[in-house]
C-alpha positions as CSV (number, residue, x, y, z in Angstrom):
1,M,118.2,112.1,100.2
2,R,118.7,108.9,102.1
3,Y,115.3,109.3,103.8
4,N,113.2,108.8,100.7
5,N,115.2,106.9,98.1
6,L,114.9,109.6,95.2
7,E,118.4,108.8,94.1
8,K,117.7,105.1,93.9
9,F,114.6,105.9,91.7
10,K,116.3,108.3,89.5
11,K,119.4,105.9,89.1
12,S,117.0,103.1,88.0
13,I,115.5,105.4,85.4
14,E,118.9,106.4,84.3
15,N,119.8,102.7,83.8
16,G,116.9,102.2,81.7
17,K,114.6,100.3,84.0
18,L,110.8,100.7,83.8
19,C,110.0,101.6,87.5
20,K,106.8,100.1,88.9
21,G,104.8,101.5,91.6
22,C,101.8,100.7,94.1
23,V,99.1,103.2,95.1
24,I,98.6,103.2,98.8
25,T,95.2,104.0,100.3
26,F,95.0,101.9,103.4
27,S,96.1,103.4,106.8
28,D,98.3,100.6,108.0
29,P,101.9,101.3,107.0
30,A,102.6,97.6,106.9
31,V,101.0,97.7,103.5
32,T,103.8,100.0,102.2
33,E,106.4,97.8,103.8
34,I,104.8,94.9,102.0
35,A,104.8,96.7,98.8
36,A,108.5,97.5,99.0
37,E,109.4,93.9,100.0
38,A,107.5,92.7,96.9
39,G,109.8,94.7,94.8
40,F,108.1,97.9,93.8
41,D,110.2,100.9,92.9
42,F,108.0,103.4,94.4
43,C,104.8,103.7,96.5
44,W,102.4,106.4,95.7
45,I,100.7,107.5,98.8
46,D,97.4,108.9,98.0
47,G,96.2,112.0,99.8
48,E,94.0,113.0,97.1
49,H,91.3,110.0,97.4
50,G,90.8,107.9,100.4
51,I,91.1,108.5,104.1
52,L,94.7,109.1,104.8
53,D,95.7,112.1,107.2
54,R,99.1,113.8,107.3
55,N,100.2,111.8,110.3
56,T,99.2,108.5,108.6
57,A,101.0,109.7,105.5
58,M,104.2,110.1,107.4
59,M,104.1,106.6,108.9
60,H,103.8,105.4,105.3
61,I,106.8,107.6,104.2
62,M,108.8,106.4,107.1
63,A,108.0,102.8,106.5
64,L,110.0,103.1,103.2
65,K,113.2,104.2,104.8
66,G,116.0,101.5,104.6
67,T,114.2,99.9,101.6
68,D,114.9,100.5,97.8
69,C,111.5,101.8,97.2
70,A,110.8,105.6,96.9
71,A,108.0,107.5,98.6
72,F,105.8,109.6,96.6
73,Y,102.9,111.7,97.9
74,R,99.9,113.0,95.8
75,V,98.4,116.0,97.4
76,P,94.6,116.7,97.3
77,S,95.0,119.7,94.9
78,C,97.3,122.3,93.3
79,D,97.3,124.3,96.6
80,H,100.3,125.9,98.4
81,T,99.0,125.0,101.9
82,E,98.2,121.4,101.0
83,I,101.7,121.1,99.5
84,K,103.2,122.6,102.6
85,K,101.6,120.2,104.9
86,V,103.4,117.2,103.5
87,I,106.6,118.6,101.9
88,D,108.4,118.6,105.3
89,L,107.7,114.9,105.6
90,A,110.4,114.6,103.0
91,P,108.8,112.4,100.4
92,A,110.7,111.7,97.3
93,A,108.1,113.3,94.9
94,I,105.0,115.4,95.2
95,I,102.3,114.6,92.7
96,I,100.1,117.5,92.0
97,P,96.7,116.5,90.3
98,M,94.6,118.3,87.8
99,I,97.2,120.6,86.3
100,M,95.3,122.6,83.8
101,N,97.6,125.2,82.3
102,E,101.2,126.9,82.8
103,K,100.0,128.9,85.7
104,D,99.0,125.8,87.5
105,A,102.4,124.4,86.6
106,E,104.4,127.5,87.8
107,Y,102.4,127.5,91.1
108,A,103.0,123.9,91.8
109,V,106.7,124.0,91.2
110,G,106.9,127.2,93.2
111,A,105.3,125.7,96.2
112,C,108.1,123.0,96.2
113,R,110.9,125.2,96.0
114,Y,112.6,127.7,98.4
115,P,113.1,131.3,97.2
116,L,114.4,132.5,95.0
117,Q,113.3,129.6,92.7
118,G,110.0,129.3,94.5
119,N,108.0,130.4,97.6
120,R,108.1,127.3,99.7
121,G,108.2,128.1,103.7
122,C,111.1,126.8,105.7
123,G,110.3,123.9,108.0
124,F,113.2,121.9,109.3
125,R,112.3,118.4,110.5
126,R,112.7,115.2,108.4
127,G,114.0,117.0,105.4
128,N,117.4,117.8,107.1
129,C,117.4,114.5,108.9
130,Y,116.3,116.2,112.3
131,G,119.3,118.4,112.1
132,A,121.9,115.8,111.3
133,M,122.3,117.2,107.7
134,P,124.2,120.5,107.5
135,F,122.0,123.3,106.5
136,E,124.0,124.1,103.3
137,E,123.5,120.4,102.1
138,Y,119.8,120.4,102.9
139,M,119.3,123.7,100.9
140,K,121.3,122.3,98.0
141,N,119.2,119.1,98.1
142,S,115.9,121.1,98.2
143,E,116.7,122.5,94.7
144,S,115.6,119.1,93.3
145,D,114.1,117.1,96.2
146,P,111.2,116.6,96.2
147,M,110.6,115.9,92.4
148,V,107.8,117.7,91.2
149,I,105.3,115.6,89.2
150,L,102.5,117.3,87.6
151,Q,99.3,115.2,86.5
152,I,98.0,115.6,83.0
153,E,94.5,114.2,83.4
154,H,92.0,116.6,81.7
155,I,91.8,117.5,78.0
156,E,92.1,121.2,78.8
157,A,95.7,120.5,80.0
158,V,96.3,118.6,76.7
159,R,95.3,121.9,74.9
160,N,97.8,123.7,77.1
161,L,100.5,121.1,77.1
162,D,103.2,123.0,75.1
163,K,103.0,125.9,77.6
164,I,103.0,123.6,80.7
165,L,106.2,121.6,79.3
166,A,107.9,125.0,78.9
167,V,107.7,125.7,82.7
168,P,111.1,125.4,84.4
169,G,111.4,122.9,87.3
170,I,109.2,120.1,86.3
171,G,110.5,116.9,87.4
172,S,108.0,114.7,85.6
173,I,104.6,114.5,83.7
174,L,102.2,111.8,85.0
175,I,99.3,110.9,82.9
176,G,96.0,110.1,84.4
177,P,94.3,108.3,81.6
178,Y,91.0,107.5,83.4
179,D,90.0,111.3,84.3
180,L,91.5,112.3,80.8
181,S,89.2,110.0,78.9
182,C,86.3,111.2,81.0
183,S,87.0,114.7,80.4
184,M,86.8,113.7,76.6
185,G,83.3,112.3,77.2
186,L,84.9,108.9,76.2
187,P,85.4,107.2,79.8
188,G,87.7,104.1,79.6
189,Q,87.4,103.8,75.9
190,W,91.1,102.7,75.4
191,G,90.6,101.7,71.9
192,N,89.0,104.7,70.8
193,P,91.1,106.5,68.0
194,E,90.5,110.0,69.7
195,V,91.6,108.7,73.1
196,I,94.7,106.7,71.7
197,E,95.8,110.0,69.7
198,T,95.4,112.2,72.7
199,I,97.5,110.0,74.9
200,D,100.0,109.5,72.4
201,T,100.4,113.1,71.9
202,V,101.1,113.8,75.6
203,C,103.7,111.1,75.6
204,R,105.4,112.1,72.5
205,K,105.5,115.9,73.7
206,T,106.8,114.9,76.9
207,R,109.7,112.8,75.7
208,D,110.5,115.4,73.1
209,A,110.8,117.9,76.0
210,G,113.1,115.7,77.7
211,I,110.8,115.4,80.8
212,L,110.4,112.2,82.7
213,L,107.2,110.4,81.6
214,G,104.9,108.2,83.8
215,A,101.4,107.1,84.0
216,Y,98.9,105.0,86.2
217,T,97.4,102.3,84.2
218,E,96.4,98.6,84.6
219,T,95.4,98.0,81.0
220,D,96.9,98.0,77.6
221,L,100.4,97.6,79.2
222,S,102.4,96.8,75.9
223,R,101.1,99.9,74.2
224,W,102.1,102.1,77.2
225,I,105.6,100.4,77.6
226,K,106.5,99.8,74.1
227,T,104.9,102.5,71.9
228,R,104.5,105.3,74.4
229,Q,107.8,104.5,76.2
230,I,106.7,105.5,79.8
231,Q,109.4,105.4,82.3
232,Y,107.6,104.6,85.4
233,I,104.1,103.0,85.8
234,G,101.7,103.0,88.7
235,C,100.1,99.6,88.0
236,I,98.0,98.6,91.0
237,N,96.4,99.9,94.2
238,D,96.6,98.1,97.5
239,T,92.6,97.7,97.5
240,G,92.7,96.1,94.1
241,A,95.5,93.8,94.9
242,L,93.7,92.5,98.1
243,F,90.4,92.1,96.3
244,N,92.0,90.3,93.3
245,G,94.0,88.1,95.8
246,Y,90.9,87.1,97.6
247,V,89.0,86.4,94.4
248,Q,91.9,84.3,93.0
249,K,92.1,82.3,96.3
250,I,88.4,81.6,96.4
251,Q,88.5,80.5,92.7
252,E,91.3,78.2,93.4
253,I,89.4,76.5,96.2
254,C,86.3,76.4,93.9
255,D,88.3,74.6,91.2
256,A,89.8,72.1,93.7
257,E,86.2,71.0,95.0
């Protein structure tokens, strides 16, 4: 749909491009425009952590219209009401955190699709271009738009992964390695053989299932890209980018003194 750039994102993936994304937590939608101008393929607008409300989320999503950057939105939880609050803002993808089992996966997919495929409620606003899009076209688009992204970020989900992957309608699996490693009692221990094997298993099974594979990570990029073969990556957040930029500039001044 032209308002959210989902087709551009999918086309980039089909062409073999590793798509890069920035996580958005600031309120000012200018930060999202800046991310698009910098060349990111998607912005992950975060409604799970941080301070963003629904109106602010819409401003961020709207800021990406007319760019080549897709608007993803992460809801706070796998909850029908939370999903319903943002789905009519027409993001390219809904990211649902902490999927634990196939029941969670079925619930998440169902909340993003109209009957008979799901139980999404009708709300016609931005998704049908405020009425400019014919109803039949809108309903056809809604069968795959937004893309349903399920986060695998707990060891319990890994144990149930085969059943999760068998659920129809999943658009993508997104690995959350930080929470996953914490749930294993090995927080941030990326070199630990158990952590490596667990993440490798999720990647391999997702690829074998023919499902789009993504992750958020800022470290060990070569392993994620070359070995695990992720297809899109959330690689930085706005706060980290600003902080690191400040630190770098201060160091440049100190070095020049």
